[in-house]
BATI-275990 format. One line per field, with one value per residue (C-alpha): residue number from 1; chain; x, y, z. Coordinates in Angstrom, 2 decimals. Last residue first. Example, Ala and Ser with C-alpha at 12.3 -4.5 7.8 and 13.67 -1.06 7.14 Angstrom:
2
num <- c(2 1) .
chaine <- c(A A) .
east <- c(13.67 12.30) .
north <- c(-1.06 -4.50) .
up <- c(7.14 7.80) .
END
This chain:
550
num <- c(550 549 548 547 546 545 544 543 542 541 540 539 538 537 536 535 534 533 532 531 530 529 528 527 526 525 524 523 522 521 520 519 518 517 516 515 514 513 512 511 510 509 508 507 506 505 504 503 502 501 500 499 498 497 496 495 494 493 492 491 490 489 488 487 486 485 484 483 482 481 480 479 478 477 476 475 474 473 472 471 470 469 468 467 466 465 464 463 462 461 460 459 458 457 456 455 454 453 452 451 450 449 448 447 446 445 444 443 442 441 440 439 438 437 436 435 434 433 432 431 430 429 428 427 426 425 424 423 422 421 420 419 418 417 416 415 414 413 412 411 410 409 408 407 406 405 404 403 402 401 400 399 398 397 396 395 394 393 392 391 390 389 388 387 386 385 384 383 382 381 380 379 378 377 376 375 374 373 372 371 370 369 368 367 366 365 364 363 362 361 360 359 358 357 356 355 354 353 352 351 350 349 348 347 346 345 344 343 342 341 340 339 338 337 336 335 334 333 332 331 330 329 328 327 326 325 324 323 322 321 320 319 318 317 316 315 314 313 312 311 310 309 308 307 306 305 304 303 302 301 300 299 298 297 296 295 294 293 292 291 290 289 288 287 286 285 284 283 282 281 280 279 278 277 276 275 274 273 272 271 270 269 268 267 266 265 264 263 262 261 260 259 258 257 256 255 254 253 252 251 250 249 248 247 246 245 244 243 242 241 240 239 238 237 236 235 234 233 232 231 230 229 228 227 226 225 224 223 222 221 220 219 218 217 216 215 214 213 212 211 210 209 208 207 206 205 204 203 202 201 200 199 198 197 196 195 194 193 192 191 190 189 188 187 186 185 184 183 182 181 180 179 178 177 176 175 174 173 172 171 170 169 168 167 166 165 164 163 162 161 160 159 158 157 156 155 154 153 152 151 150 149 148 147 146 145 144 143 142 141 140 139 138 137 136 135 134 133 132 131 130 129 128 127 126 125 124 123 122 121 120 119 118 117 116 115 114 113 112 111 110 109 108 107 106 105 104 103 102 101 100 99 98 97 96 95 94 93 92 91 90 89 88 87 86 85 84 83 82 81 80 79 78 77 76 75 74 73 72 71 70 69 68 67 66 65 64 63 62 61 60 59 58 57 56 55 54 53 52 51 50 49 48 47 46 45 44 43 42 41 40 39 38 37 36 35 34 33 32 31 30 29 28 27 26 25 24 23 22 21 20 19 18 17 16 15 14 13 12 11 10 9 8 7 6 5 4 3 2 1) .
chaine <- c(A A A A A A A A A A A A A A A A A A A A A A A A A A A A A A A A A A A A A A A A A A A A A A A A A A A A A A A A A A A A A A A A A A A A A A A A A A A A A A A A A A A A A A A A A A A A A A A A A A A A A A A A A A A A A A A A A A A A A A A A A A A A A A A A A A A A A A A A A A A A A A A A A A A A A A A A A A A A A A A A A A A A A A A A A A A A A A A A A A A A A A A A A A A A A A A A A A A A A A A A A A A A A A A A A A A A A A A A A A A A A A A A A A A A A A A A A A A A A A A A A A A A A A A A A A A A A A A A A A A A A A A A A A A A A A A A A A A A A A A A A A A A A A A A A A A A A A A A A A A A A A A A A A A A A A A A A A A A A A A A A A A A A A A A A A A A A A A A A A A A A A A A A A A A A A A A A A A A A A A A A A A A A A A A A A A A A A A A A A A A A A A A A A A A A A A A A A A A A A A A A A A A A A A A A A A A A A A A A A A A A A A A A A A A A A A A A A A A A A A A A A A A A A A A A A A A A A A A A A A A A A A A A A A A A A A A A A A A A A A A A A A A A A A A A A A A A A A A A A A A A A A A A A A A A A A A A A A A A A A A A A A A A A A A A A A A A A A A A A A A A A A A A A A A A A) .
east <- c(-21.81 -18.23 -15.89 -16.40 -15.05 -17.71 -16.52 -13.12 -10.35 -8.37 -10.39 -9.21 -5.58 -6.44 -8.22 -5.02 -3.07 -5.86 -5.02 -7.46 -5.67 -6.54 -3.10 -2.31 -3.10 -6.54 -8.44 -12.08 -14.81 -16.79 -19.74 -18.33 -19.54 -18.93 -19.57 -18.65 -20.07 -17.65 -18.93 -22.44 -21.52 -22.13 -25.03 -27.80 -25.22 -23.71 -26.97 -27.66 -24.31 -25.12 -28.47 -26.79 -24.37 -27.30 -28.97 -32.03 -30.73 -27.25 -28.47 -29.08 -25.56 -24.08 -22.39 -18.74 -18.02 -15.51 -16.09 -14.71 -14.18 -13.43 -10.15 -9.04 -12.50 -13.22 -11.23 -11.68 -9.14 -10.67 -9.41 -9.90 -12.64 -12.85 -15.89 -16.62 -19.75 -22.35 -26.07 -26.91 -25.33 -23.18 -20.09 -20.70 -20.63 -17.28 -15.91 -16.72 -14.85 -11.95 -11.57 -10.95 -11.77 -9.53 -11.19 -9.29 -11.81 -11.46 -8.32 -8.70 -6.48 -5.31 -1.66 -1.10 -2.83 -6.05 -7.87 -5.99 -7.20 -4.74 -5.88 -4.43 -7.73 -7.97 -7.87 -4.80 -5.49 -4.04 -2.38 -0.47 2.94 4.34 7.43 9.66 10.94 14.34 14.20 14.03 13.93 12.02 14.07 17.36 16.26 15.09 18.53 20.40 18.79 20.84 18.27 15.86 16.26 16.79 13.02 10.99 10.00 12.61 11.01 9.67 6.39 5.03 1.49 1.54 -0.60 -4.21 -5.67 -9.22 -9.29 -8.13 -4.85 -2.90 -0.35 3.16 5.91 7.48 6.66 5.14 3.82 2.52 3.40 1.09 2.26 3.46 6.06 8.24 6.67 6.69 3.30 1.42 1.27 -2.21 -5.41 -5.88 -9.49 -12.27 -13.00 -14.62 -17.12 -17.80 -18.65 -20.99 -22.71 -23.06 -24.53 -22.04 -21.98 -19.07 -16.89 -17.37 -13.81 -11.51 -10.51 -7.30 -7.35 -3.99 -0.65 2.48 1.06 3.26 6.99 7.23 8.59 5.99 3.28 1.08 -2.39 -4.56 -8.34 -9.55 -12.73 -14.64 -16.35 -19.71 -21.80 -23.14 -19.55 -18.72 -21.68 -20.73 -17.12 -18.23 -20.66 -17.94 -15.82 -12.51 -9.66 -7.26 -4.91 -5.45 -7.81 -7.29 -10.02 -11.04 -13.49 -16.42 -17.39 -20.33 -21.66 -19.51 -19.96 -22.55 -21.23 -22.88 -22.24 -23.39 -21.26 -21.73 -20.20 -17.37 -16.23 -16.52 -14.25 -11.77 -11.79 -11.21 -7.90 -8.04 -6.29 -7.51 -8.11 -10.24 -10.70 -12.58 -11.00 -14.03 -16.33 -13.71 -12.24 -15.63 -16.30 -12.89 -13.27 -16.71 -15.44 -12.43 -8.77 -7.02 -4.04 -5.21 -2.87 -4.25 -1.44 -2.05 -1.09 2.04 2.05 5.47 4.38 1.39 3.65 6.31 4.26 2.09 4.83 2.31 2.22 5.89 5.13 2.97 4.49 2.50 -0.64 -3.50 -6.16 -4.05 -6.43 -5.05 -6.23 -5.45 -5.40 -1.66 -2.38 -2.87 -4.34 -4.21 -2.54 -0.04 0.76 1.18 3.41 5.62 5.80 6.79 9.52 11.07 10.85 12.42 15.33 15.89 16.24 14.16 15.29 12.60 13.52 11.94 9.77 10.79 8.69 5.53 3.42 6.41 4.39 6.98 9.49 10.14 13.68 14.01 16.16 18.91 21.38 20.54 20.19 23.94 25.52 22.25 20.67 21.46 18.66 20.23 21.23 19.64 17.26 20.26 19.33 19.45 15.95 14.76 15.77 13.86 10.81 11.33 11.75 15.04 16.53 13.40 10.93 7.95 4.94 1.38 -1.77 -1.29 -1.91 -3.48 -0.83 1.76 5.01 7.13 9.99 13.54 15.38 19.09 19.47 19.89 22.52 21.87 18.18 15.36 14.71 14.23 11.26 9.55 10.13 8.72 5.52 5.06 6.09 3.56 1.27 4.45 5.34 8.83 11.81 14.38 17.99 20.94 18.77 20.79 18.12 18.03 18.17 15.45 13.34 13.75 12.88 9.71 8.92 9.29 7.40 4.22 3.39 0.49 2.58 4.22 7.73 9.03 12.75 14.25 17.80 20.40 21.96 20.89 18.14 17.20 16.12 14.78 12.54 10.46 11.07 8.95 5.95 6.54 6.74 3.53 1.44 0.02 0.91 4.40 7.34 10.19 13.54 16.73 19.23 22.80 23.77 25.21 26.23 24.11 26.41 24.19 24.96 23.94 20.56 20.08 21.01 18.58 15.84 16.49 16.29 12.96 11.67 12.74 11.08 7.89 7.96 8.28 5.64 3.30 2.71 -0.57 -1.28 -4.81 -5.65 -2.91 -2.65 0.45 1.53 -0.65 0.42 2.78 5.93 4.13 6.71 9.97 8.77 7.18 10.44 12.59 10.02 10.00 13.79 13.83 11.93 15.31 16.61 20.33 21.03 22.49 22.68 24.30 26.16 27.86 27.14 29.71 29.43 33.09 32.38 29.73 32.36 34.45 31.41 29.91 30.80 28.17) .
north <- c(4.33 4.47 7.10 9.44 6.87 5.32 1.87 2.52 2.84 -0.21 -0.44 3.03 1.89 -1.16 1.17 3.15 -0.04 -0.97 1.88 1.29 1.21 4.09 4.54 7.59 5.60 5.51 6.32 5.18 7.79 6.43 4.30 2.07 -1.51 -3.78 -7.49 -8.32 -11.63 -14.55 -16.19 -16.12 -18.21 -15.88 -14.63 -13.78 -12.77 -10.34 -8.46 -8.46 -6.74 -4.30 -3.37 -2.94 -0.45 1.55 1.99 4.23 7.79 7.20 5.12 8.00 9.30 5.90 4.32 4.08 1.13 0.17 -3.38 -4.77 -8.54 -10.06 -10.76 -12.51 -14.03 -12.99 -9.80 -8.65 -6.74 -5.62 -7.30 -5.54 -5.25 -2.83 -1.63 0.80 2.01 0.17 0.93 -1.97 -4.56 -6.91 -4.99 -6.13 -9.79 -9.45 -7.48 -10.39 -12.85 -10.40 -10.19 -13.92 -15.50 -18.13 -19.76 -20.06 -17.93 -15.26 -15.23 -12.47 -12.90 -9.44 -9.86 -12.66 -10.52 -12.22 -14.88 -14.54 -16.82 -18.62 -20.42 -23.87 -25.42 -27.35 -24.04 -22.87 -20.97 -17.67 -15.77 -12.68 -11.92 -11.66 -13.85 -13.61 -17.15 -18.83 -20.20 -16.71 -13.88 -11.31 -12.16 -11.75 -8.39 -7.19 -8.01 -6.49 -3.03 -0.47 -0.40 -3.32 -6.15 -6.78 -6.79 -9.64 -9.64 -12.22 -14.96 -15.91 -15.79 -16.69 -16.74 -17.89 -20.82 -21.84 -25.18 -24.62 -24.37 -27.97 -27.58 -29.06 -26.66 -26.43 -27.09 -24.47 -26.70 -24.16 -21.43 -23.97 -22.62 -21.17 -20.82 -18.38 -19.22 -17.90 -14.50 -13.25 -14.68 -13.63 -16.13 -17.46 -16.15 -13.44 -14.52 -11.90 -12.99 -16.23 -14.37 -11.92 -14.78 -16.30 -12.93 -12.34 -15.77 -18.07 -18.29 -15.88 -18.15 -21.11 -21.04 -19.38 -15.73 -15.16 -13.94 -12.23 -12.70 -10.53 -7.02 -4.24 -4.37 -7.45 -5.78 -3.01 -5.63 -7.77 -8.99 -8.67 -8.77 -8.23 -6.21 -5.29 -1.97 -1.41 -0.26 -3.76 -5.00 -2.32 -3.34 -7.02 -6.29 -4.17 -6.85 -9.50 -7.60 -6.41 -8.53 -6.15 -4.28 -4.66 -3.71 -4.00 -2.27 -2.73 -0.04 -1.01 1.42 0.01 3.44 6.33 7.19 9.62 12.08 12.82 9.44 10.09 8.63 5.52 3.00 5.29 5.95 2.27 1.53 4.09 2.43 -0.98 0.29 1.29 0.68 2.04 0.89 1.79 5.54 7.15 10.53 12.65 10.02 8.27 11.63 12.91 9.76 10.06 13.78 13.24 10.37 12.24 11.23 14.58 15.23 13.00 12.09 10.27 8.05 6.93 3.48 2.52 -0.93 -0.56 2.95 1.53 -1.05 1.46 3.75 0.64 -0.81 -1.05 2.77 2.90 0.74 3.62 6.91 6.65 6.87 4.74 6.95 7.41 6.75 4.46 4.80 1.63 1.67 0.93 -2.18 -3.25 -6.68 -6.18 -9.59 -8.98 -5.32 -5.97 -9.00 -7.00 -4.22 -6.80 -8.10 -4.71 -3.54 -6.80 -6.48 -2.79 -3.38 -2.57 -1.51 -1.36 1.36 0.54 3.07 4.01 2.37 0.24 1.93 2.43 2.82 1.15 3.25 2.72 2.76 2.69 1.54 -0.38 -2.24 -5.94 -5.30 -4.70 -1.95 -0.10 1.46 5.14 7.26 8.82 12.48 14.17 16.28 17.87 19.30 22.88 23.50 20.69 22.75 25.74 23.49 22.18 25.63 26.23 26.72 25.41 26.72 27.85 28.85 27.59 29.25 28.59 24.88 23.62 25.51 23.10 24.71 21.64 23.09 21.68 21.39 20.53 18.41 19.97 18.47 18.37 17.87 19.00 22.21 20.13 18.35 21.61 23.05 19.86 20.20 23.77 22.98 20.19 21.93 23.28 19.84 18.93 17.47 16.68 16.13 14.42 12.03 10.28 7.54 7.65 11.45 12.09 9.29 10.53 14.10 12.82 10.96 14.07 16.27 14.15 11.71 12.27 12.89 9.44 9.89 8.51 7.70 7.13 5.75 7.32 6.01 9.14 7.16 5.94 9.55 10.41 7.38 7.15 10.89 11.53 9.95 12.17 15.24 14.29 14.68 11.99 13.62 14.94 14.58 13.26 12.03 11.55 9.03 8.66 5.26 6.69 10.31 13.43 16.43 19.23 18.38 14.73 15.77 18.04 15.22 12.74 15.38 16.32 12.63 12.30 15.42 14.14 10.77 12.44 14.68 11.78 9.90 12.82 15.28 16.98 19.70 21.11 18.98 16.36 14.09 11.95 9.69 11.09 9.34 11.26 9.20 5.83 3.30 5.13 7.00 3.78 1.85 4.45 4.58 0.79 0.49 2.45 -0.53 -2.24 -5.71 -5.62 -6.26 -9.57 -11.32 -8.88 -6.82 -9.93 -12.74 -15.55 -18.60 -19.63 -21.82 -23.63 -25.21 -26.46 -27.94 -26.10 -27.35 -29.15) .
up <- c(23.96 25.23 23.81 26.78 29.28 31.57 30.58 32.11 29.55 28.42 25.21 24.20 24.35 22.26 19.83 19.33 18.59 16.21 13.90 11.04 7.72 5.39 3.84 5.96 9.10 10.66 13.86 13.81 14.31 17.26 18.37 21.11 21.52 24.51 25.08 21.50 20.23 20.18 23.39 21.92 18.90 16.00 13.88 16.37 18.97 16.45 15.82 19.58 20.18 17.39 18.94 22.32 20.77 19.53 16.15 15.58 15.82 14.40 11.48 9.04 9.55 8.74 11.72 12.74 15.04 17.73 18.95 22.23 22.35 25.78 27.51 30.69 31.13 34.73 35.26 31.66 29.56 26.23 23.08 19.75 17.13 14.22 12.31 9.49 7.68 9.72 9.33 7.00 9.36 7.26 8.33 11.91 10.86 9.08 12.03 14.34 12.11 11.75 15.54 15.59 18.96 20.58 23.60 26.91 28.79 26.14 24.02 21.42 18.36 17.34 18.36 15.83 13.20 12.31 10.32 7.08 4.31 2.05 -1.08 -1.78 -2.91 0.38 2.29 4.21 7.42 8.57 11.39 10.24 11.70 8.17 8.56 5.49 5.13 5.22 8.75 10.32 7.76 9.86 12.96 11.10 9.72 13.14 14.57 11.62 11.89 9.98 7.15 7.39 4.90 1.18 0.76 -0.74 -4.40 -5.41 -3.35 0.05 1.94 5.38 6.80 10.41 11.56 12.24 11.22 9.93 6.14 5.87 4.03 6.93 8.46 7.01 9.58 11.86 14.85 17.25 14.94 12.42 9.00 6.34 2.75 0.12 -2.51 -5.31 -5.80 -9.40 -10.46 -7.30 -4.45 -3.70 -2.16 0.47 0.89 0.76 -2.80 -1.66 0.53 -2.30 -4.61 -2.01 -1.51 -5.27 -5.98 -7.71 -11.51 -11.81 -9.66 -11.99 -13.24 -10.67 -10.23 -8.30 -4.70 -4.55 -2.86 -2.69 -2.98 -1.56 -2.24 0.01 3.18 2.87 3.23 1.07 0.31 -2.76 -3.21 -6.76 -7.10 -10.26 -9.59 -11.27 -8.31 -7.47 -7.37 -4.79 -2.59 -2.78 -1.84 1.12 2.36 1.98 4.46 3.02 4.38 6.08 3.81 0.11 -2.66 -6.38 -8.33 -11.96 -13.05 -15.26 -18.01 -19.95 -20.87 -19.71 -16.10 -14.81 -12.28 -8.93 -7.29 -3.72 -0.99 1.17 -1.21 -2.29 1.28 2.12 -0.84 0.46 3.90 2.29 0.84 -2.79 -6.06 -9.38 -12.93 -15.95 -15.51 -18.38 -17.74 -16.89 -15.38 -13.27 -12.27 -11.10 -9.07 -7.40 -6.72 -5.15 -2.98 -1.67 -1.85 -2.27 -4.56 -7.40 -10.24 -13.28 -14.63 -18.23 -19.50 -21.44 -19.86 -18.22 -17.18 -15.30 -13.62 -12.46 -10.23 -9.82 -7.58 -4.69 -4.85 -3.99 -0.93 0.36 -0.84 -4.06 -1.95 -3.37 -4.97 -8.09 -10.96 -13.68 -17.27 -19.21 -23.01 -23.17 -21.12 -17.51 -16.82 -13.02 -12.56 -15.35 -14.73 -11.01 -11.58 -13.92 -11.31 -8.69 -10.98 -11.73 -8.10 -6.91 -9.32 -8.55 -4.80 -1.73 1.76 4.45 6.97 10.33 12.15 15.71 18.37 18.65 15.98 13.67 10.48 8.29 6.35 2.67 1.30 -2.47 -5.40 -3.62 -5.84 -6.17 -9.93 -10.08 -12.16 -11.78 -14.88 -15.26 -16.70 -19.75 -19.80 -22.80 -20.72 -18.94 -15.56 -14.31 -15.63 -13.37 -10.32 -11.64 -11.95 -8.41 -6.85 -5.06 -1.62 -0.01 2.57 0.50 2.57 2.22 0.86 -2.87 -3.35 -6.60 -8.57 -7.18 -6.00 -5.22 -3.18 -3.16 0.17 0.36 3.46 6.92 9.23 12.99 12.40 14.71 12.76 9.63 11.18 12.17 8.69 7.14 9.17 7.91 4.34 3.89 1.38 -0.23 -1.58 -0.39 -2.26 0.45 -0.60 1.13 3.14 5.85 5.98 9.78 9.92 7.33 8.79 12.38 11.33 9.67 12.89 15.04 12.57 12.65 9.88 7.51 4.39 4.55 3.24 -0.06 0.30 -3.16 -3.42 -5.72 -8.92 -10.78 -12.51 -9.03 -8.29 -11.75 -12.15 -8.97 -8.58 -11.65 -9.89 -6.87 -9.12 -10.92 -7.72 -5.44 -2.12 -1.31 1.07 -1.09 0.23 -1.78 -0.37 -1.60 -3.06 -6.25 -5.60 -5.21 -5.53 -6.73 -10.37 -9.91 -8.62 -11.63 -14.02 -12.49 -12.45 -16.06 -17.02 -15.21 -16.96 -20.37 -19.82 -18.63 -21.71 -24.15 -22.18 -22.64 -19.82 -18.95 -16.42 -16.14 -13.11 -12.95 -15.97 -16.56 -19.42 -22.18 -25.38 -27.64 -27.12 -26.91 -28.18 -27.40 -24.31 -23.02 -23.49 -21.73 -18.94 -18.49 -18.42 -15.15 -13.70 -13.29 -14.21 -14.89 -18.60 -19.71 -23.08 -25.52 -22.95 -21.57 -19.12 -19.20 -21.43 -21.12 -18.09 -20.14 -22.41 -19.49 -17.76 -14.85 -11.34 -9.28) .
END
């Protein structure tokens, strides 16, 4: 339908249209809260006025060394202020931020630098050795800038310039450049690449802006919020909280190492109100001592993601004063895309029942257009009966542009107008989604489908279990059988065996669902705390007499 003649003259102009970009959030925070602490890192403190100036200096300095709009600037660093500043200074120069996972090996880091064509690498000195190996594999070396953090003094410096000296070259009065088009790329995040080279997920300013707004809304962030960085900023840009906390005028508490004692100490010292944590971090907090007393009536709001946290973990966190919200997402959706929203009457439920409800992935967040479950054969929505299994799909403005230089994978991911997650889920009558498994994690034993998550849920209820993961083990008779890999509490090692855990499961599950094999091991994990099931699948193919078997 064509617009009417009068409407055709109503074109966007400077008065009624500004491209959406999270860069606007820092300018706003510096104007409204200039003297509020924006960033705290050990003894270092920056106000929002200072953070704004430092981001503008970074944008200017990058421009002066030849960084052009669309160029890529990589950062290899933990949760330090410099990585937070890069979320503003790099796109503020019109460039694209590439935050690199600090736990990757040199070969993969080299691949990312080469694939993204990074023009600059900002590297924390703690990771200089691995960065040097990666750089040696490149045909063209980017300009390297060192982050010389006072908390790290026993590692080499490999760059052409120190970060602070680099900032000194920049103009603090240079404005952060908003994109000409909000579809302009703001970041490229690389997937884990467990089955080949990692894929570069390209994100745009519009999606970053909207996902940050959603995060601030669902997390109830405000200018009084104190956010502790336990979630890696390099992971989905910190689920967009790098921008959401600034939008709200809250304080970023940086944390180089994710350790239970440091987390408890930071909560007590800074009056932390919000944090994000993978289930593995929650398990760490549950099973650790809490040496520091919190301020009176100081609950901490926690958003957790990744695999569905077992109800036992949620219940234990709630009992320790953490208010849990379960979110779900992926790199391709800027991090969180659905969340398990509170419902009237939920608070009146017994703790275990409430935790069971909260382990769902929930409904689409406010800035995502739609999330549903489609039958994998017909492509049609499954019945909302809480039992019919299908693939979770999402679509909306907070979905990636696509994969960098990978049109085939992009087309496959966007088949039929949806972002396909690869997660198998059911749709409950109330419209809430619950993931049952990754499509490759369903165990088919004797023709029966077994959910590994269902077994893991039961294992986590055992008082001696810290972590559990279940994968398929090849079986000559049944095709596949469940094999559980479990980490026990130290005080349970002497009185809990694999056979005990098998019996525990058989008492609570249909017998065909119970694991036939249990290995007591330290579980392999990614940098974001996700259990690496692809490694466990390899372990499960070993003969039963392998060293990992208990």
